[in-house]
N, C-alpha and C positions, 0 to 999 in steps of 0.2 A: 457619509451616512447613507445606507441603502434605503431607497423609497419602496417599502413593501407593497404599496398599491400597484406598482408596475409589474409585480410578479403574479398578481391574481388572474386566474382565468375568468373570462367574461362570458355571460353576465355573472356577477358575484352577488351574494345575498347577505345582508347585514341585519343585526338586531338594533333597533332604535334605542337611544338612551332615554330612559324614563325615570323621573324622580321617584324615589321610594318604591321602585320596582326592580330595575336592573342593577341591584346592589351585588356585592361580592357573593353572597349566599346563593342568590338566584342564578347568577352567571355560572357558578360552579355546577349547579344542577343542569343548566342548559348545556354546558360544555360536556357533561357526562352523557346526556341522553340525545343530543342533537345539536352539535356545535355549528354555528353560522361561520361564514368565511371571515367576518370581522366582528369583533365585539366593541362596545362602547361602555364607558363608565356612566353613572349618573352625572348630571352636570354639577360642577363645584364652583363656588364663588372665588374668583381670582383675588378679590379684596380680602375675603376671609382667609385665604391661604397666605396672605401677606400681613396677617394680624395676629394678635395673641390667641385668636381662636383656631389657629392652624392645626394644633394637635387634635382637636375634636373633629375637624374636617378630613383628616388624613384617612379615617376609616372608609371614606367614599372613594379613595384612590388605592385601596387595597386590591391586589390581584395576585394570581399565581401564574407560573410559567405556562401551564396548560391552556391559558386563555389567549396567548399570542396568536395572531396579531390583535392587539387591543389598543384602542384610542382613548385618551383622556379628554373628556369634554369640560371646558371651562366657560364661564361667562363673566362679564364685567365691562366697565366703560372707561377705566383708567389705564391707558397704554402701559405705564410703568409697572403696574401690578400684573397686567397680562404678560408682560415680558418676564417678570419674576416667577409667575405661576408656570409659564411654559418651560422655563429653565428647570423648575422643580420636577415637572413631568418627565423631562429628559433624564434627569438624575435618577428618578424612580424606575426608569427602564421601559416606559411606554413606547409604542411603535409610532405614535403620531399624536398630534394635539388638534382638537376640534373646537371651534369657537361657536357658541350658541348665539345666533342672531335671529331667532324665530320664536322663542318662548313667549307666550302671551300672558304669563302670570303677572298680575298687577304689581306685586312686590318686587319682581325682577325689573319690570319696566320703570318703576319709580327710581331705580338706580341707573336709568338711561342704558339699560342692558337688554339682552334678548331681543324681542321684536322691536323695541324702541329704536334700535340702531338702524332699522329700515328707514327711519326719518332723519338720519344723520349720517349721510354717506361719507363725509370727510372723516368723521370719527371712526367709522367702520374700517376705513382704509388704514388709518393710523394703528388701530388695534391689530389688524392682520400683520402689518409691518413689525409691530412690537412682538407679536407671537413668534414670527420668523427669527427675530434677533435673539429672543430668549431660548427658543428650542434648538438653535444652532445645528441645523441640518435635518431635524425631524420634519416630516411632511406636515404641512398645516392645511386644515380643511375648515369649511364653514357649513353650518346647517341653518337654513333659513326657510322663508315662505315665498310665495309668488308675489306678495305685496302686503301692504299694511291695511289700507281701507278697500283697495280694489286690486284686480289683476294688473301688475306692473311689469310683466315679462317683456313687453315691447317698449318699455320706457327706460329708466335708468338703473334701477336697483341691481338687478342681476348682472348687468353689463359692468357696473362699477366694481362689483366683487370679482368678476372674472378677469378684469384688467390687472388684478393684483397677483396673477399667476400662482394661484393656490393649487395644491395637489388634487383636491376633491371639493366639489360643491354638491351638497345634499339639499334638495328642494322638496319641502312638504307642499303638496299641490293644493293648498288652501291659502287664503289671506289670513292675516291676524284677526281681522274683524269677524271672519266666519267661524273662528275657533274650530270645533268639530261638529258644528250644527248642520252643515251641508256635506254632500259627498265630495270627495277629493276630485279635482279637475284634471283627470287624466287626458282630457281632450287637448290640454295645453302641453302635454309631455314632449311632443315633437318640437314645439317651439323652444323649449328650454334647451334641448339638444342642439337645435340649429343655432341658438345664440352662442353656445359653447364653441361650435364649429367656426363661428365667425370671429370670436374675440379671444379664445384661449384653447387652442386645439389639444394641448397637453393636459388640460384639466379634466379629470374624470367626473361624470355626472351620475349621482345616485338620486333616484326618485322615491318618494314616500307618500303614503296616504291610502288607507282602506284596502291594503293588500291582505287577502284572506289566508293564503297558504303558499307553499313553494311553487305549485303548479300555476297559480294566478300570477305570482311574481315573474316566472319565466315568460309567460305570455305577455305581460306588460313590458318586460324588458325587450322582447323581440319586436313588439308593436311600435315601441317608442324609439328604439335604438340607443337607449341609455346604457351605461356601463354596469350599473348595479341597481338593486332594489332593496329598500329598507323596510322591514316589517316591524310593527310595534304591538298594537293591541292583540294581534293574533297569537301572541306568545302566552297570554293569560291562560293558566290551566293546561298549557300545551308545551312543555319543555322539549318535546321531540319535534317541534315545528320544522326545524331545519334538517332533520334526519332524512336523508335521501332514500333510506331503506325502511321508511316508516311503515309500521303496521299498527293499526288502531289498537291501543292497549285495552286490556280488561279493566273494569272499574276497580278491582282489587289492586292492580298495579298503580293506577292513578292515585289511590289513597295511600299506598306505601310511599310513593314519591312525595306526596304532600307531607307526610310525617318526616321523611328524610329532609325535605326542604326546611320545615319548621325547626328541626333539630339543629341544622347547620346555621340557620338564622339566629337562634337562641345562643348557640355556642360563640358565634362571631360578634353579635351586637348586644349581648346582655348588658343592661345598664348604660348602653350607648345610643340605642335606637328604640323607639317606642314599639312594643310588641304588636300593637294594633296595626302596624304596617302589614303584617302577615294576613290580616283578615280579608283584604281584597283578594288575596290568593285563595283563601278558603272558598270564597264565592265562585271563583273560576274553576277550581278543581272539583268541587262537589256539586254536580248538577247532571240532570239527564238520566237518572236511574231511580228505581223504587227506594224510597226512604231518604232520598237526598235532602229534602227540605228539613227533616227532623235532625239528620246528622249535621247539616250545616248550622242549624240553630245551636246545637250542642257545642260545636267547634267555636262559634262566635263568642261563647261564654268563657272560653279558656284564657289562661294567663301565662301559659308556659308550654314548651314543646313536650314535656313529660305528660301533661294532661292530654295533649293532642294525640300522642301515641297510644295512651290508654283507651281513648274513645275510638280511635281507628281500629285498634286491635280487637276491641269488643265488637265493633260492627262487622269486622271480617269473620270473626268466630261465629257470628249469628247468621251468616249467609248460608 
């Protein structure tokens, strides 16, 4: 099995996996207007994929060939289910499997998953081993944070993960306790890279947190010496974020993309996902121009892509 990570030019730039954001519909829009070097799915529960609820969760693992390379992100605390879920990801044709060990969501942590694994190093190691066994050759990666309550770069957490010889380690440069209430600690970036150099020279390091655009990502990569940079919130309302030939679009183009995005979401997830998921995108697409507030208010009242298109078309005609 070819490890696609080794073929990427460095530094490379990735889209962060975000629940109810980086779904199939949004990834298709991003792929069309500014594809990153690597895409991730939303995270999916390994336990759920091994239960009667699997069919419902499969929509979160939907992707098209034009999204390669794409990594499936899973979470869980039961090694056997991680193994089965990883095997499923291989069967579905993903290029890699990523294990979430940094999500601070309380419902995830109650399952001893996500950020909770930072407090259980032995279990984290078992989960990585299980993923490797299930994925049978697919590269395994881990996304985590610099610590739970405090910065633990110089202590045990990242060292323990690196010792498992994973393909990639993505580090969000905040602690779990900090959530997103403080700025990302890019002052620690070089320490993460140095730790990799000491314990796992073949593991690639991706850093994440408060990266505003591609130019900022390149600077942070050069300054830190990391292999790749992951961008997350900067993608909101900006599907051309990774487009190297980016030219700031006219408001009319942004609104047309909004309608296109909503139509694809509706077509893909009707009666499967709550339409209100799209409303966070409305807020991001519709701002910074005359009449944006009123247009946004109208869009927030919609219940379908048809309504959105009518409102957008009417606005464009009145310009």
